[in-house]
C-alpha positions in Angstrom: 14.1 -30.6 -20.8 11.5 -27.7 -20.8 10.1 -29.4 -17.4 13.1 -29.4 -15.9 14.0 -25.6 -17.3 10.1 -24.7 -15.7 10.8 -26.2 -12.2 14.5 -24.1 -12.0 12.5 -21.3 -12.8 9.5 -21.7 -10.7 11.6 -22.2 -7.8 13.9 -19.6 -8.4 11.0 -17.1 -8.4 9.6 -18.1 -5.2 12.9 -18.7 -3.4 13.6 -15.1 -4.4 10.4 -13.8 -3.5 10.3 -15.6 -0.2 13.8 -14.0 0.5 12.4 -10.4 -0.5 9.1 -11.0 1.6 11.4 -11.8 4.7 13.3 -8.7 4.3 10.1 -7.1 4.4 8.9 -8.2 7.9 12.2 -8.0 9.4 11.6 -3.8 8.1 8.2 -3.8 9.7 9.5 -5.4 12.9 11.9 -2.3 13.5 8.8 -0.9 14.6 7.7 -0.7 18.5 5.0 -3.4 19.8 1.2 -2.2 19.8 -1.8 -4.7 20.5 -4.2 -4.9 17.6 -5.3 -8.1 17.9 -8.7 -7.1 19.5 -12.8 -7.1 17.6 -11.6 -9.9 15.2 -14.9 -9.6 14.1 -14.7 -6.1 13.1 -11.2 -6.6 12.1 -12.7 -9.0 9.6 -15.4 -7.0 8.5 -12.9 -4.2 7.7 -10.6 -6.1 5.4 -13.4 -7.8 3.6 -15.1 -4.3 2.9 -12.1 -2.2 2.5 -9.5 -4.5 1.2 -11.7 -6.9 -1.0 -14.6 -4.7 -1.4 -12.9 -1.8 -2.5 -15.1 0.3 -0.7 -13.5 3.6 -0.1 -12.2 3.3 -3.7 -15.9 4.5 -5.1 -15.8 7.9 -3.4 -14.4 8.5 -6.9 -16.3 6.4 -8.9 -14.5 6.2 -12.6 -10.7 5.5 -11.6 -12.9 2.8 -9.0 -14.3 1.2 -11.7 -10.8 1.4 -13.7 -9.3 -0.1 -10.6 -12.0 -2.8 -9.9 -11.3 -4.1 -13.6 -7.4 -4.2 -13.3 -8.2 -5.5 -9.2 -10.6 -8.5 -10.7 -8.0 -9.3 -13.5 -5.4 -9.7 -11.1 -7.5 -12.1 -8.9 -9.2 -14.5 -11.2 -6.1 -14.5 -13.6 -4.4 -16.9 -10.9 -6.9 -19.7 -11.8 -5.2 -19.9 -15.0 -2.2 -19.8 -13.6 -2.5 -23.1 -11.4 -3.4 -25.0 -14.6 0.2 -23.0 -16.2 2.6 -24.4 -13.6 0.6 -27.8 -13.6 1.1 -28.0 -17.7 4.8 -26.7 -16.9 5.8 -29.0 -14.3 3.7 -32.0 -16.0 4.2 -31.2 -19.7 0.7 -31.6 -20.3 -1.7 -28.9 -22.0 -4.3 -27.6 -20.4 -4.3 -30.3 -17.5 -8.1 -29.2 -16.8 -10.1 -28.7 -19.8 -11.3 -32.4 -20.5 -12.2 -32.9 -16.7 -14.2 -29.1 -16.2 -15.8 -29.3 -19.8 -18.0 -26.4 -20.1 -17.0 -24.9 -16.9 -13.4 -24.3 -18.0 -14.5 -23.0 -21.2 -16.8 -21.0 -19.0 -13.8 -19.6 -16.7 -11.2 -19.0 -19.3 -13.5 -17.1 -20.9 -14.2 -14.8 -17.6 -10.2 -14.4 -17.5 -10.6 -13.4 -21.1 -13.5 -10.4 -20.6 -11.3 -9.1 -17.6 -8.2 -9.1 -19.5 -10.1 -7.3 -21.8 -11.5 -4.8 -19.0 -7.9 -4.5 -17.4 -6.2 -3.8 -20.5 -8.9 -0.7 -21.0 -8.1 0.3 -17.5 -4.3 0.0 -18.1 -4.4 2.6 -21.0 -6.4 5.1 -19.0 -4.1 4.7 -16.2 -1.4 5.5 -18.5 -3.6 8.5 -20.5 -4.5 9.8 -17.1 -0.8 9.7 -15.7 1.1 11.1 -18.9 -1.8 12.5 -21.3 -4.5 14.3 -19.0 -1.4 14.7 -16.4 -3.7 15.1 -13.3 -2.6 17.3 -10.3 -2.4 14.8 -7.8 -0.6 12.2 -10.0 2.4 14.8 -11.2 3.4 16.3 -7.7 7.0 16.5 -6.8 7.6 14.5 -4.4 6.6 11.4 -7.6 9.4 13.0 -9.9 11.8 10.3 -11.0 11.6 6.8 -9.8 8.5 6.7 -8.7 6.5 8.0 -11.9 8.8 5.4 -13.7 7.5 2.6 -11.1 4.2 3.7 -12.3 4.5 3.4 -15.8 6.6 0.4 -15.9 4.0 -1.6 -13.6 1.4 -0.6 -16.4 3.6 -1.1 -19.2 4.2 -4.8 -18.0 0.6 -5.5 -17.5 -0.2 -4.6 -21.3 2.9 -6.9 -22.2 1.4 -9.5 -20.1 -2.3 -9.7 -21.4 -0.9 -9.2 -24.9 0.9 -13.1 -23.8 -1.8 -14.5 -22.7 -3.9 -13.7 -26.4 -0.9 -14.4 -28.0 -1.3 -18.2 -26.1 -4.9 -18.2 -25.9 -5.2 -17.2 -30.0 -2.5 -19.4 -31.2 -4.0 -22.4 -29.9 -7.8 -21.7 -30.8 -6.1 -21.5 -34.4 -4.8 -25.0 -33.9 -7.4 -26.2 -32.9 -9.2 -25.1 -35.7 -7.2 -26.6 -38.0 -8.2 -29.7 -36.3 -11.6 -29.4 -36.8 -12.0 -28.5 -32.9 -12.6 -25.2 -31.1 -11.8 -24.4 -27.9 -14.9 -21.6 -27.6 -13.4 -18.9 -25.8 -15.2 -15.7 -25.9 -12.3 -13.8 -27.3 -9.8 -15.5 -28.1 -11.7 -17.5 -30.6 -13.3 -14.4 -32.4 -9.2 -12.5 -32.1 -7.0 -16.2 -32.9 -8.1 -16.1 -36.7 -7.9 -12.4 -37.0 -4.2 -12.3 -35.6 -3.2 -15.8 -37.0 -5.5 -16.8 -39.9 -2.8 -18.7 -42.2 -0.2 -19.4 -40.3 1.2 -22.8 -40.4 1.4 -25.3 -37.6 4.7 -24.7 -36.9 4.4 -21.1 -36.2 1.2 -21.5 -34.5 2.9 -23.9 -31.8 5.9 -21.6 -31.7 3.9 -18.3 -31.2 1.6 -20.6 -28.8 4.8 -21.1 -26.8 5.9 -17.7 -26.9 3.0 -16.5 -25.0 3.2 -19.5 -23.1 6.4 -18.8 -21.7 6.1 -15.0 -21.7 2.8 -14.9 -19.8 4.9 -17.2 -17.2 8.2 -14.9 -17.3 5.8 -11.9 -17.0 3.8 -13.5 -13.6 7.1 -14.6 -11.9 8.8 -11.1 -13.1 5.9 -9.3 -11.7 6.4 -10.5 -8.6 9.6 -10.6 -7.9 9.3 -6.9 -8.6 6.7 -6.1 -6.4 8.4 -5.7 -3.3 10.6 -3.2 -4.8 7.4 -1.2 -6.0 4.6 0.5 -4.7 2.5 -2.3 -6.1 3.1 -4.1 -2.9 0.0 -3.1 -1.9 -1.7 -5.6 -3.7 -0.8 -8.3 -1.4 -0.1 -5.5 1.9 -3.9 -3.8 1.6 -5.2 -7.1 3.2 -3.3 -7.2 6.5 -3.3 -3.4 6.9 -7.2 -3.1 6.8 -6.9 -6.1 9.3 -4.7 -4.6 11.2 -6.8 -0.9 11.4 -7.3 1.8 13.9 -10.7 1.4 15.2 -10.9 3.9 17.7 -12.5 7.3 16.6 -10.4 9.2 14.4 -9.9 12.0 16.4 -8.7 9.8 19.5 -5.5 10.3 20.0 -3.3 7.7 21.9 -1.4 8.9 25.2 1.5 8.0 26.3 0.6 5.6 29.4 3.8 6.7 31.6 3.0 10.3 31.0 -0.9 9.3 31.4 0.7 7.8 34.9 3.0 10.9 35.9 -0.3 13.4 35.2 -2.6 11.5 37.6 0.3 11.2 40.2 0.4 14.9 40.1 -3.6 15.5 40.4 -4.2 13.4 43.5 -2.6 14.4 46.6 -3.1 11.5 48.0 -0.7 9.4 45.6 2.6 7.9 46.5 4.7 8.6 43.8 7.2 5.9 44.8 4.5 2.9 44.5 4.6 3.0 40.5 4.5 -0.2 39.3 7.8 -1.4 37.8 5.8 -1.2 34.2 5.6 2.5 34.2 9.1 3.0 33.6 9.9 6.3 31.6 10.0 5.5 27.9 13.6 5.5 25.8 11.9 8.4 24.3 9.1 10.4 23.9 7.4 10.6 20.5 9.6 9.3 17.5 13.0 10.2 15.9 13.3 7.5 13.7 11.3 4.5 12.0 12.3 2.7 15.0 10.1 4.7 17.6 7.3 4.2 15.4 5.0 1.3 15.8 5.1 -2.0 13.4 1.3 -0.5 12.2 3.5 2.7 11.2 5.7 1.1 8.9 2.9 -1.6 7.6 1.0 1.4 6.4 3.6 2.8 4.5 4.6 -0.8 2.5 1.0 -0.6 2.2 0.8 2.6 0.8 -0.1 3.0 -3.2 1.1 6.8 -3.7 -2.3 7.1 -4.7 -1.9 11.2 -4.0 -5.6 10.9 -3.0 -4.7 11.9 0.9 -2.8 15.0 -0.5 -5.4 15.9 -2.9 -8.2 16.3 0.5 -5.4 17.8 2.5 -6.6 21.6 3.3 -2.9 22.5 4.3 -1.4 21.1 0.7 -4.3 22.9 -1.3 -3.3 26.1 0.4 0.3 25.7 -0.9 2.0 24.6 2.0 4.7 21.8 2.5 2.5 19.2 4.0 2.1 15.9 1.9 0.6 12.9 3.4 1.8 10.8 0.6 5.3 12.0 1.0 5.1 11.2 4.6 4.5 8.0 4.0 6.9 7.5 1.0 9.6 9.0 3.1 8.7 6.5 6.1 8.9 3.8 3.5 12.2 4.8 2.2 13.8 5.6 5.6 12.5 1.8 7.0 14.5 0.1 3.7 17.8 2.4 4.1 17.8 1.6 7.7 16.4 -2.0 7.5 19.3 -2.6 5.0 21.7 -0.8 6.9 21.3 -3.0 10.4 21.4 -6.6 7.9 24.7 -5.5 6.7 26.3 -4.1 10.0 24.4 -5.6 12.5 20.9 -5.3 14.7 22.4 -2.6 17.3 24.3 -0.4 14.1 23.2 3.5 13.4 23.5 5.4 10.1 23.5 8.9 11.6 20.3 9.6 9.9 16.8 9.8 10.7 13.4 10.2 9.9 12.8 13.5 10.9 15.6 15.8 10.0 16.8 13.3 7.2 13.4 13.0 5.3 11.0 15.0 6.8 10.8 18.7 7.9 9.6 20.2 10.9 7.7 22.7 8.4 5.7 19.6 6.8 4.5 18.4 10.3 3.3 21.9 11.7 1.7 22.7 8.8 -0.8 19.5 9.4 -4.1 20.5 11.1 -4.9 17.2 12.4 -8.5 16.9 10.7 -8.1 13.5 9.7 -9.0 14.0 6.0 -5.9 11.5 4.8 -6.9 9.1 7.0 -10.7 9.2 6.1 -9.7 9.0 2.3 -7.4 6.4 2.5 -8.7 3.6 0.2 -6.5 0.7 2.5 -6.9 3.0 5.5 -3.3 4.3 5.9 -2.9 6.5 9.0 -0.7 9.4 7.9 -1.5 11.2 10.8 -0.4 9.1 13.7 3.0 9.2 12.2 2.7 13.1 12.3 1.6 13.7 15.8 4.5 11.2 16.8 7.1 13.3 14.8 5.5 16.4 16.5 5.7 15.2 20.3 9.1 14.4 20.0 9.9 17.7 18.9 7.8 19.5 21.8 8.6 16.8 24.6 12.4 15.9 23.8 13.4 19.2 22.0 11.2 22.1 23.2 10.5 23.2 19.6 7.1 24.6 19.2 6.3 27.1 16.5 6.4 30.6 18.0 2.8 31.1 17.3 1.7 28.0 19.7 3.9 29.5 22.2 1.6 32.2 23.7 -1.4 29.6 23.7 0.5 27.0 25.9 1.4 29.3 28.2 -2.2 30.7 28.6 -3.3 27.1 28.9 -0.8 26.6 31.6 -1.4 29.6 33.3 -5.4 30.7 32.4 -6.7 27.0 31.9 -7.7 28.8 28.3 -6.0 29.3 25.3 -7.4 33.1 26.1 -5.3 35.6 27.5 -7.3 36.2 30.8 -8.1 34.4 33.9 -11.3 31.7 34.0 -13.1 34.3 36.8 -13.3 37.2 33.8 -14.4 34.8 31.0 -17.6 35.5 31.7 -17.4 39.3 31.6 -18.7 39.7 27.8 -22.1 38.8 29.0 -22.1 41.9 30.9 -21.5 44.4 28.9 -24.2 47.0 27.6 
């Protein structure tokens, strides 16, 4: 009966997870096409260094080490999860223990040590958010659900670790009653402390509670991820693989505009000889998530709301409204909202809202200095600046909305070829002054 129950629970859990992954893929495909299939060797190298190797995390060593403990525990613990799945479906107990021998003992011991380090890291992260109240973790865009989400996932981690040691500790004590020992690094010490003197029946019950609690927490965590910022656990890998490889200061020009400018500058060009592919785009810049690229939308799903981008943003640190983290959170929220609406009402349905205006204000966009500090700082190579630039491009090219401070400069560039209010022939006059 337990095997049937476990099999049904496993199928439901993976089925629901696949269902949510499909929704996420559909939402990402709301974006415009962009080619990120070039330079595969460089892309693999970037993914291995940044996502797997956590390279950019170590610009801040203390949180990096704490995060590394959680990350390593999550990855390595999946080895034990394989055995739990085999045990659950076959009805066995520690299926690989006899065949692997000393290596099995080493691996479970390693997992236990990592779990202790993860427990320490989890407590530290809870303290940083709720006791120390680090400024970047307590900004207004994190009020409400984002803060609850961050705390909930940490609490789930503590509960999961508690189940692991309940399972292993009770099993260790059961083995000692039979004159044996698993020899696991932590539970062989912790088991007698917690469960010494318990009856065999009580220990068997505790071991089952730990075993079922562990797998239920894993399945619950897996299906919670698509609704949480912690989806970056999976998304960090494809997101870093498809990173922008061009220099950070290089903007992407619209090909149709570039072609038009070239025609204007070439007196011998035939304006009627343009290729069919040079047709004017449906929209200049971006007003909604459907105008952004699929990589922009993948960025939004990969954001872990750590706030490193906002903490280094010169606009934000000087009190302006812009927060790069909020830009990514708003993009994700709008994408999810629009994706759900289109699935319910049809692919061509519009809800009358847009990313620009309904979520992000013009004031936020024009506060950006285009310095790329947020792009440089992001641990998973998210690019908030490309979203900001496309939204500003829409304001300028489609709605002719430019801050008054920029109007004079643009007029001077058009008339004088420079942002200053004098002709090009007068630029060297300063050198003639006595």
